[in-house]
N, C-alpha and C positions, 0 to 999 in steps of 0.2 A: 422192052424191059426197062423198068425205071430204076435208076440208081439213087440211093440216098447218100447225101454228103454230110448228114448230121450224125452219122455213126461215129462213136468215140473209139479211137484206136489207141493202143499203148504204143509209145515210141520205143525204138531200140536205142540204147545209149551208144552214140557214135564215137569211134576213135577220131581224134582230131589233133591238128597241130596248130599252135598259136605262135605267131611271129610278132612279138611286141614291138611297139614303136617308141623310140627314145623321146619323141615329142608327143605327149598324150593328146594334143589337139586335133590330130588327123581323124578324118571320118573312117570308121572301120570298113574293111573290105572282106567279103566272103568269096572264096574261089571254090568252084565245084568241078570235079573231074568228069570226064565223059564215060561212055560205056567201056567196060574192062579196064578202067583207070583206077587211080588211087591218089591220095593226098600227096604222095611223094612226087607225082608228075609235076607239081607246081612249086617244088622247093626253090629253084633258082629265081623264079619270078616273084614268089612270095617274099624272099629275102630282099630283093630290090624294092618292092613296094613297101616293105616295112620300114624303110628309111623315113617315110612320111606318113604312113598309115598303119594302124594295127591290122594284122591279117589273120583270118581264121580259115583253115583248110580242113574240112572233114572228109573222112572216108564214108561214102554212103553205104547203106545196108547192102550186105552181100558183096562188098568190095573192100580191098585193102585189109586193114586190121579190125574193121567193124564186124560185129556179129552177123550171122546169117539168119534170115527169118522170112516168113511169108506174111502177107502177100508181097510180091515184088512189083509194085506199080508206083506211079507218080504220086498218088495220094498218100501212100505209106511213106515214101521218101520225104515228102513235104512235112508230114507229121513228125518224122524223126528230126528234121531240121528245126522245126518249131520247138520241139522238146529240148534240143541242144541249146538253142538260144535262151530258153527259159532257165535251163540248168546253169548256164554261164552268167546269167543275170544281165 
């Protein structure tokens, strides 16, 4: 079976938390939760990291406060993240 990676998917708008950094010069950090997790799992670590870096913590599709949708695979989750990055500029 041959899989096509050129298929265009619509991304799901992900719920996310932003931890701004007082110093805007830090390199942004994106933290992703694991299976059965959510963005809230990273709260204390994200707060500490945000002292020197802006931190973005999304809920992936079918997790936390993000919408549920099919398919549930890595390609779809990556498309959702790319869409979030584009939406945030």
